[in-house]
PLY file of the C-alpha trace (Angstrom):
ply
format ascii 1.0
element vertex 209
property float x
property float y
property float z
element edge 208
property int vertex1
property int vertex2
end_header
-25.55 -11.27 30.79
-23.45 -14.16 29.53
-21.10 -15.88 31.96
-18.78 -16.73 29.06
-15.82 -14.44 28.31
-16.47 -11.60 25.89
-13.47 -10.38 23.93
-13.29 -6.83 22.56
-10.70 -6.37 19.82
-10.02 -2.70 20.45
-8.26 -0.28 18.10
-7.75 -2.62 15.17
-5.42 -1.61 12.35
-6.75 -3.16 9.16
-4.55 -3.89 6.16
-6.38 -5.15 3.08
-4.77 -7.35 0.43
-6.28 -8.45 -2.88
-5.06 -9.78 -6.23
-6.77 -7.69 -8.89
-8.71 -9.60 -11.57
-7.19 -9.09 -15.00
-3.90 -7.95 -13.51
-1.67 -10.25 -15.53
-2.69 -8.67 -18.83
-2.93 -5.15 -17.44
0.51 -5.29 -15.84
2.23 -5.79 -19.18
0.66 -2.60 -20.50
1.21 -0.70 -17.24
4.88 -1.65 -17.11
5.54 -0.34 -20.61
3.47 2.80 -20.03
5.18 3.69 -16.73
8.63 3.16 -18.24
7.72 5.54 -21.05
6.73 8.15 -18.46
9.99 7.54 -16.60
11.94 8.22 -19.80
10.20 11.59 -20.07
10.90 12.79 -16.52
13.70 11.84 -14.14
11.70 12.75 -11.02
8.78 10.43 -11.73
9.02 8.56 -8.41
10.14 11.41 -6.14
7.85 14.25 -7.23
4.63 12.39 -6.51
2.67 15.42 -5.27
2.92 17.03 -8.70
1.20 14.15 -10.47
-2.38 13.19 -11.25
-1.58 9.78 -12.67
-5.18 8.56 -12.74
-6.27 11.49 -14.91
-4.22 10.23 -17.86
-6.51 9.20 -20.70
-5.59 5.56 -21.22
-7.68 2.36 -20.91
-5.30 0.67 -18.45
-5.30 3.77 -16.22
-9.11 3.71 -16.24
-8.99 0.04 -15.24
-6.59 0.84 -12.40
-8.71 3.75 -11.16
-11.81 1.58 -11.10
-9.92 -1.09 -9.13
-8.73 1.50 -6.59
-12.28 2.70 -6.09
-13.63 -0.83 -5.68
-10.92 -1.61 -3.14
-11.85 1.51 -1.18
-15.53 0.53 -1.14
-14.57 -2.97 0.06
-12.47 -1.44 2.84
-15.25 0.87 4.02
-17.73 -2.02 3.99
-15.42 -4.12 6.14
-15.01 -1.18 8.53
-18.78 -1.01 9.01
-19.21 2.37 7.30
-22.75 2.32 5.96
-22.94 5.72 4.29
-21.47 7.04 1.03
-17.90 8.32 1.31
-16.82 10.95 -1.20
-13.11 10.93 -1.95
-10.38 11.85 -4.40
-7.62 9.43 -5.37
-4.11 10.82 -5.68
-1.80 8.30 -7.38
1.75 8.14 -8.68
3.96 5.45 -10.27
7.20 4.19 -8.76
10.16 2.54 -10.44
12.67 1.10 -7.98
15.91 -0.12 -9.45
18.80 -1.91 -7.75
19.33 -0.46 -4.27
16.23 1.76 -4.30
14.02 1.83 -1.22
11.58 4.10 0.66
12.41 5.31 4.15
10.06 4.93 7.10
7.09 7.24 6.50
3.33 7.65 6.53
0.98 9.66 4.32
-0.35 12.84 6.00
-3.63 14.53 5.04
-5.10 11.28 3.72
-7.55 8.72 5.07
-6.20 5.57 3.43
-3.05 4.75 1.50
-2.25 1.89 -0.80
0.09 0.39 -3.34
-0.57 -1.72 -6.40
2.33 -3.92 -7.48
2.78 -3.97 -11.23
6.02 -5.95 -11.26
7.96 -7.46 -8.36
11.30 -9.19 -9.08
11.17 -12.92 -8.43
14.90 -13.50 -8.81
17.22 -14.06 -5.86
18.97 -10.96 -4.51
22.08 -9.96 -6.43
24.02 -9.72 -3.15
24.12 -12.46 -0.57
26.33 -11.36 2.29
23.52 -11.60 4.87
20.68 -14.01 5.50
18.30 -11.50 7.09
17.62 -9.42 3.97
14.02 -8.81 2.94
14.31 -7.46 -0.61
11.17 -5.85 -2.02
9.21 -6.49 1.18
7.11 -3.82 2.86
7.04 -3.52 6.66
4.22 -1.94 8.70
4.82 -0.90 12.30
2.57 -0.94 15.36
1.27 2.65 15.77
0.89 2.25 19.55
3.97 3.55 21.41
5.60 0.97 23.69
2.88 -1.62 23.04
5.47 -4.39 23.02
7.17 -3.50 26.32
5.65 -6.54 28.05
5.48 -9.35 25.55
4.70 -13.05 25.52
5.34 -15.45 22.69
2.27 -16.01 20.50
0.42 -12.83 21.45
-0.21 -11.01 18.16
-0.78 -7.74 20.03
2.90 -7.33 20.84
4.58 -7.97 17.49
5.93 -4.51 16.54
6.30 -5.27 12.83
4.20 -6.85 10.10
6.33 -7.71 7.09
4.76 -8.61 3.76
6.29 -9.92 0.54
4.00 -8.56 -2.20
3.29 -10.27 -5.49
2.74 -8.79 -8.94
-0.95 -7.99 -9.33
-1.50 -7.47 -5.60
-3.07 -4.37 -4.07
-2.52 -3.36 -0.45
-4.66 -0.78 1.36
-4.13 0.54 4.90
-4.81 3.56 7.18
-2.70 6.47 6.00
-1.35 7.15 9.51
0.42 3.79 9.60
4.20 4.02 9.34
5.75 1.71 6.79
9.11 1.00 5.21
9.79 -0.39 1.73
12.86 -2.62 1.75
15.54 -2.18 -0.94
15.28 -3.80 -4.31
18.39 -6.01 -4.38
17.81 -7.42 -7.86
18.89 -5.98 -11.19
15.24 -6.09 -12.28
12.91 -3.13 -11.74
10.22 -3.14 -9.09
7.28 -1.18 -10.51
4.29 -0.10 -8.45
1.58 2.54 -8.27
1.00 4.12 -4.88
-2.11 6.09 -4.01
-3.88 8.07 -1.31
-7.59 8.18 -0.57
-8.23 11.83 0.27
-11.66 12.59 1.72
-13.82 15.36 0.31
-14.84 16.53 3.73
-18.44 16.42 4.95
-19.82 17.01 8.42
-21.37 13.53 8.26
-17.85 12.12 8.70
-17.57 13.48 12.25
-17.99 10.73 14.88
-21.05 11.14 17.03
0 1
1 2
2 3
3 4
4 5
5 6
6 7
7 8
8 9
9 10
10 11
11 12
12 13
13 14
14 15
15 16
16 17
17 18
18 19
19 20
20 21
21 22
22 23
23 24
24 25
25 26
26 27
27 28
28 29
29 30
30 31
31 32
32 33
33 34
34 35
35 36
36 37
37 38
38 39
39 40
40 41
41 42
42 43
43 44
44 45
45 46
46 47
47 48
48 49
49 50
50 51
51 52
52 53
53 54
54 55
55 56
56 57
57 58
58 59
59 60
60 61
61 62
62 63
63 64
64 65
65 66
66 67
67 68
68 69
69 70
70 71
71 72
72 73
73 74
74 75
75 76
76 77
77 78
78 79
79 80
80 81
81 82
82 83
83 84
84 85
85 86
86 87
87 88
88 89
89 90
90 91
91 92
92 93
93 94
94 95
95 96
96 97
97 98
98 99
99 100
100 101
101 102
102 103
103 104
104 105
105 106
106 107
107 108
108 109
109 110
110 111
111 112
112 113
113 114
114 115
115 116
116 117
117 118
118 119
119 120
120 121
121 122
122 123
123 124
124 125
125 126
126 127
127 128
128 129
129 130
130 131
131 132
132 133
133 134
134 135
135 136
136 137
137 138
138 139
139 140
140 141
141 142
142 143
143 144
144 145
145 146
146 147
147 148
148 149
149 150
150 151
151 152
152 153
153 154
154 155
155 156
156 157
157 158
158 159
159 160
160 161
161 162
162 163
163 164
164 165
165 166
166 167
167 168
168 169
169 170
170 171
171 172
172 173
173 174
174 175
175 176
176 177
177 178
178 179
179 180
180 181
181 182
182 183
183 184
184 185
185 186
186 187
187 188
188 189
189 190
190 191
191 192
192 193
193 194
194 195
195 196
196 197
197 198
198 199
199 200
200 201
201 202
202 203
203 204
204 205
205 206
206 207
207 208
C-alpha cells in the first residue's frame, strides 16, 4: 500500500455545461418558433407536463433533440456508465419576461434535468436599487443537509450554493434531484430557454449491484 495520502471524492454532484455547436444560427430560429407557440397558448411555460416539444416536426427541433441526446451520452460517459441507457426526453420551452422567475424546485421522477438557453438578456437590469441582484442566474444548492455547519474558507465542500450566469447557446445538465432556483429576469428583454428531463425507460440492468 502507498504511504502517500489517497483522497476519495465521495458523493459527487456533477453539473455539465457545454456551448452547443451551431447554436448561434439555431437560436434565431428557435426564438421565433417559441414566440409563435407562446402566441398560441398562454400557459406555454407553466403547463410543461402537457407538452412533447421535441416531437414537433421542425428541423431546429430535430437539431435540439439530437443535442440533448449527445449531452446525455457525454454525461453518462463521464459518470463511468459503460452500458446503453434507454431514456425518453421530456422538454418544454420557457419565456421569462420582466420579473419572471422559477421558485426553488427539483424534477421528480427523472434521472437528469437540463436547460438549454436560447436567449439570455445581456443588458443591465432595469432596476438598480440593490447591488446583490443576480438577474437571469441559476443557483444550485448542496443536497446534503447541514453540510456547511462547520466551514472553513476555501473548502469547496462547504459552499451551500453554486450560482451560474448562463450564456445564449449554453446547455446545462444535472441530477434531477438537485434543488435549483432561477433568479428573476430584471430586463425588459425576454429570457428564452428550453428545459428538459431525462426519464429512464426502466430496466433491471440499472439496479446497482
